[in-house]
C-alpha positions as CSV (number, residue, x, y, z in Angstrom):
1,X,28.4,-52.3,18.7
2,X,27.1,-49.9,16.1
3,X,23.7,-48.4,16.9
4,X,20.7,-48.7,14.6
5,X,20.8,-46.4,11.6
6,X,18.5,-43.4,12.1
7,X,15.4,-43.3,9.9
8,X,15.3,-40.4,7.5
9,X,12.5,-38.0,8.2
10,X,10.1,-37.7,5.4
11,X,9.7,-34.3,3.9
12,X,6.2,-33.0,4.4
13,X,4.4,-32.1,1.3
14,X,3.9,-28.4,1.1
15,X,3.9,-26.2,4.3
16,X,1.5,-25.2,7.0
17,X,1.7,-21.5,6.4
18,X,1.6,-18.8,9.1
19,X,-1.9,-19.8,10.3
20,X,-4.1,-17.5,12.3
21,X,-2.3,-14.7,14.2
22,X,-2.3,-15.2,17.9
23,X,-3.8,-12.5,20.0
24,X,-4.0,-12.5,23.8
25,X,-7.0,-11.3,25.8
26,X,-4.9,-8.5,27.3
27,X,-4.1,-7.3,23.8
28,X,-7.8,-7.4,22.8
29,X,-8.8,-5.4,25.9
30,X,-6.1,-2.8,25.1
31,X,-7.2,-2.6,21.5
32,X,-10.9,-2.1,22.5
33,X,-9.9,0.6,25.0
34,X,-8.0,2.4,22.2
35,X,-10.9,2.5,19.8
36,X,-13.5,3.2,22.6
37,X,-11.6,6.3,23.6
38,X,-12.0,7.9,20.2
39,X,-15.0,9.3,18.2
40,X,-14.7,6.4,15.7
41,X,-18.3,5.3,14.9
42,X,-19.7,2.1,16.4
43,X,-22.5,1.5,14.0
44,X,-22.3,0.7,10.3
45,X,-23.4,2.9,7.5
46,X,-27.2,2.9,7.1
47,X,-28.8,0.5,4.6
48,X,-32.3,0.7,3.3
49,X,-35.3,0.0,5.4
50,X,-35.6,-3.6,4.3
51,X,-32.6,-4.6,6.4
52,X,-29.6,-6.8,5.6
53,X,-29.8,-10.4,4.2
54,X,-29.5,-13.0,7.0
55,X,-26.5,-14.8,5.4
56,X,-24.6,-11.6,5.0
57,X,-25.5,-10.5,8.5
58,X,-24.2,-13.7,10.0
59,X,-21.0,-13.5,8.0
60,X,-20.4,-9.9,9.1
61,X,-20.8,-11.0,12.8
62,X,-18.0,-13.4,12.2
63,X,-20.0,-16.6,12.3
64,X,-18.5,-18.0,9.1
65,X,-18.2,-17.4,5.4
66,X,-21.4,-16.3,3.6
67,X,-21.6,-19.6,1.7
68,X,-21.3,-21.6,4.9
69,X,-23.9,-19.4,6.6
70,X,-26.2,-20.2,3.7
71,X,-25.8,-23.9,4.6
72,X,-26.4,-23.3,8.3
73,X,-29.7,-21.5,7.5
74,X,-30.9,-24.1,5.1
75,X,-30.1,-26.9,7.6
76,X,-32.3,-25.2,10.2
77,X,-29.5,-24.2,12.6
78,X,-30.5,-20.5,12.7
79,X,-33.5,-19.1,14.5
80,X,-34.8,-15.5,14.5
81,X,-36.8,-14.4,17.6
82,X,-37.3,-18.0,18.5
83,X,-38.5,-19.3,15.1
84,X,-36.3,-21.3,12.7
85,X,-35.7,-19.4,9.4
86,X,-34.8,-21.5,6.4
87,X,-34.3,-18.6,3.9
88,X,-30.8,-17.0,3.7
89,X,-32.5,-14.0,2.1
90,X,-34.5,-13.1,5.2
91,X,-34.1,-9.4,6.0
92,X,-32.6,-8.9,9.5
93,X,-34.2,-6.0,11.4
94,X,-32.6,-3.9,14.1
95,X,-34.4,-5.6,17.1
96,X,-34.1,-9.2,15.8
97,X,-32.5,-11.8,18.2
98,X,-30.6,-14.4,16.2
99,X,-29.3,-17.7,17.4
100,X,-27.1,-20.3,15.8
101,X,-27.2,-23.7,17.3
102,X,-29.0,-22.1,20.3
103,X,-26.3,-19.5,20.9
104,X,-27.3,-15.9,20.8
105,X,-25.2,-13.9,18.2
106,X,-23.9,-10.6,19.6
107,X,-23.8,-7.6,17.2
108,X,-20.2,-6.9,16.5
109,X,-19.0,-3.3,16.9
110,X,-18.1,-1.7,13.5
111,X,-14.4,-0.9,13.3
112,X,-12.7,1.5,10.8
113,X,-8.9,2.1,10.7
114,X,-6.3,3.8,8.6
115,X,-3.3,1.5,8.2
116,X,0.1,2.2,6.6
117,X,0.9,-1.0,4.7
118,X,4.7,-1.5,4.3
119,X,6.2,-2.9,1.1
120,X,6.4,-6.7,1.2
121,X,3.1,-7.2,3.1
122,X,0.2,-9.1,1.6
123,X,-3.5,-8.1,1.6
124,X,-4.7,-11.6,2.2
125,X,-6.1,-13.7,5.1
126,X,-5.0,-17.0,3.6
127,X,-3.9,-19.2,6.5
128,X,-1.6,-21.1,4.2
129,X,0.4,-18.0,3.3
130,X,4.0,-18.0,4.6
131,X,4.8,-14.4,3.8
132,X,3.8,-11.5,6.1
133,X,0.1,-10.6,5.9
134,X,-1.7,-7.4,7.0
135,X,-3.4,-9.5,9.8
136,X,0.0,-10.4,11.2
137,X,0.7,-6.8,11.8
138,X,-2.7,-5.5,13.0
139,X,-4.7,-8.4,14.7
140,X,-3.1,-7.7,18.1
141,X,-4.0,-4.0,17.8
142,X,-7.7,-4.3,17.0
143,X,-10.5,-5.8,19.3
144,X,-11.9,-8.1,16.5
145,X,-10.9,-9.1,13.0
146,X,-10.8,-6.5,10.3
147,X,-10.2,-6.8,6.6
148,X,-8.5,-4.6,3.9
149,X,-10.8,-2.4,1.9
150,X,-9.5,-3.2,-1.6
151,X,-5.9,-4.1,-2.1
152,X,-2.3,-2.9,-2.5
153,X,0.0,-5.3,-4.2
154,X,3.0,-6.8,-2.3
155,X,5.5,-4.4,-3.9
156,X,3.4,-1.3,-3.1
157,X,3.0,0.7,0.2
158,X,0.9,3.3,1.7
159,X,-2.7,4.0,2.9
160,X,-5.0,1.0,3.4
161,X,-8.4,1.1,5.1
162,X,-9.4,-1.7,7.4
163,X,-12.9,-2.5,8.5
164,X,-15.4,-5.2,9.4
165,X,-18.2,-3.3,7.7
166,X,-18.9,-5.0,4.4
167,X,-21.2,-2.2,3.1
168,X,-18.5,0.5,3.8
169,X,-15.8,-1.7,2.2
170,X,-17.9,-2.2,-1.0
171,X,-18.7,1.5,-1.2
172,X,-15.1,2.7,-1.0
173,X,-13.4,-0.1,-3.0
174,X,-15.8,-0.8,-5.9
175,X,-15.0,1.1,-9.1
176,X,-18.7,2.0,-9.7
177,X,-18.7,4.4,-6.7
178,X,-15.6,6.3,-7.9
179,X,-14.0,7.2,-4.5
180,X,-10.6,8.8,-5.5
181,X,-7.3,7.2,-4.7
182,X,-4.1,9.2,-5.0
183,X,-0.7,7.6,-5.6
184,X,2.9,8.8,-6.0
185,X,4.9,6.8,-8.6
186,X,8.6,7.0,-8.9
187,X,9.8,6.0,-12.4
188,X,13.4,5.4,-13.5
189,X,13.6,8.0,-16.3
190,X,12.7,11.6,-17.0
191,X,9.1,11.7,-18.3
192,X,8.6,14.0,-21.3
193,X,5.7,16.2,-21.8
194,X,4.4,14.0,-24.7
195,X,4.5,10.9,-22.5
196,X,2.7,12.8,-19.7
197,X,0.0,13.8,-22.1
198,X,-0.4,10.2,-23.2
199,X,-0.7,9.1,-19.6
200,X,-3.5,11.6,-19.1
201,X,-5.4,10.1,-22.0
202,X,-5.2,6.7,-20.5
203,X,-5.3,3.3,-22.2
204,X,-7.3,0.1,-22.6
205,X,-6.6,-2.7,-20.0
206,X,-8.5,-6.0,-20.1
207,X,-11.2,-4.4,-22.2
208,X,-11.7,-1.4,-19.9
209,X,-10.6,2.1,-20.7
210,X,-8.5,3.4,-17.8
211,X,-8.3,7.2,-17.7
212,X,-6.7,8.9,-14.6
213,X,-8.6,11.8,-13.1
214,X,-5.3,13.7,-13.0
215,X,-1.6,13.1,-13.7
216,X,1.1,15.7,-12.7
217,X,4.8,15.8,-12.1
218,X,5.8,16.3,-8.5
219,X,9.6,16.1,-9.0
220,X,11.9,15.4,-12.0
221,X,15.6,14.8,-12.4
222,X,17.7,13.5,-15.3
223,X,17.3,9.9,-14.2
224,X,13.9,9.7,-12.5
225,X,10.5,11.3,-12.2
226,X,8.0,11.4,-9.3
227,X,4.5,11.4,-10.7
228,X,1.2,12.0,-8.8
229,X,-1.7,10.0,-10.1
230,X,-5.4,10.2,-9.1
231,X,-7.7,7.3,-10.0
232,X,-11.3,6.4,-9.3
233,X,-11.3,2.9,-10.8
234,X,-9.4,0.7,-8.3
235,X,-8.7,-2.3,-10.6
236,X,-5.9,-4.8,-10.1
237,X,-2.4,-3.4,-10.5
238,X,-3.8,-0.8,-12.9
239,X,-1.1,1.9,-12.3
240,X,1.8,-0.5,-12.9
241,X,0.0,-1.7,-16.1
242,X,-0.8,1.8,-17.2
243,X,2.8,3.0,-16.9
244,X,4.1,-0.2,-18.5
245,X,2.1,0.6,-21.6
246,X,4.2,3.7,-22.0
247,X,7.5,1.9,-21.2
248,X,7.9,3.5,-17.8
249,X,9.5,1.3,-15.2
250,X,7.9,1.8,-11.8
251,X,10.5,1.8,-9.0
252,X,8.2,2.7,-6.1
253,X,4.5,3.0,-5.8
254,X,2.8,4.6,-2.7
255,X,-0.9,5.3,-2.1
256,X,-1.0,8.6,-0.2
257,X,-4.7,9.4,0.0
258,X,-8.2,7.9,-0.3
259,X,-10.7,10.6,-0.8
260,X,-9.5,13.5,1.4
261,X,-7.8,11.2,4.0
262,X,-4.0,11.1,3.9
263,X,-1.4,8.7,5.3
264,X,0.7,11.6,6.7
265,X,1.5,11.1,10.4
266,X,1.2,7.3,10.3
267,X,4.5,5.3,10.4
268,X,5.0,2.2,8.3
269,X,3.1,-0.7,9.9
270,X,1.1,1.7,12.1
271,X,-2.6,2.3,12.3
272,X,-5.2,4.6,13.9
273,X,-9.1,4.6,14.1
274,X,-10.9,6.6,11.5
275,X,-13.0,9.4,13.0
276,X,-16.8,9.5,12.4
277,X,-16.3,12.6,10.1
278,X,-13.6,10.7,8.0
279,X,-15.8,7.7,7.6
280,X,-18.8,9.7,6.7
281,X,-16.8,11.9,4.2
282,X,-16.0,8.8,2.2
283,X,-19.6,7.7,2.2
284,X,-20.8,11.1,1.0
285,X,-18.1,11.2,-1.7
286,X,-19.5,8.0,-3.2
287,X,-23.1,9.3,-3.1
288,X,-22.1,12.7,-4.6
289,X,-20.0,11.3,-7.4
290,X,-22.7,8.8,-8.4
291,X,-25.6,11.2,-7.8
292,X,-27.3,8.5,-5.8
293,X,-30.0,9.2,-3.3
294,X,-29.5,7.5,0.1
295,X,-32.4,5.1,-0.5
296,X,-31.0,4.1,-3.9
297,X,-27.5,3.6,-2.4
298,X,-29.1,1.4,0.3
299,X,-30.8,-0.8,-2.4
300,X,-27.4,-1.3,-4.1
301,X,-26.0,-2.7,-0.9
302,X,-29.1,-4.7,0.0
303,X,-28.7,-7.0,-3.0
């Protein structure tokens, strides 16, 4: 007697993605031990005396997104030193004790890492993404979540800074602060002197004039040229778009330095904590390039 025909499984619409990377407690302890044994700074870069906005402070401690933290505050779920605060713009001071739903929020240690992003890895935390993300490679190596400072596109590789310090991330990544980023670009033709001169002059992209700080030939053959480019803008895919304007096909793109910090000595997919001097050197570069006093810099971040 023939059995009942099997029901066909319905194809699920879409896919679940990779989800949140799984990290064991042992891996977290080992990661904390690694960073605790270095001179990597524990505290964030100094802001102005007014303190950080409450919604931003909550977000940086990992409570939730800033928008959801706004809602929590406005719904009366957050108290500061025993008193409910309904204004997301309240300025958090160093000694404040802050609770959400009655639970005391512990101040998260600031983390700063240098990471060598391999080609084919995405700078996103989207849980729905099925391709490999930075977090998939590093979350088991760090004691708490860190995020990329700026981005490198999927087809590019090289130096990427990771941190949970929002002020530091903004300082290094935002074009207005002009922290230099150095790239090596391999193109599939011999670049002439005239084309090199045009690259140095820059071009207009999306209504913005993009002018490299420097462009020089590192190596040239009959069929390819390795070009070193230094930029201070940091806009989306600007090197590929710059080179495309001059009909130069980019074969490989690698970021080799941010400020004075290089990727040399780090293997693909590897990371190490930044030292205090390295972190502070990037902060000072932004202040120096923009001729900003520390107090003014703090006001920029406090907005």
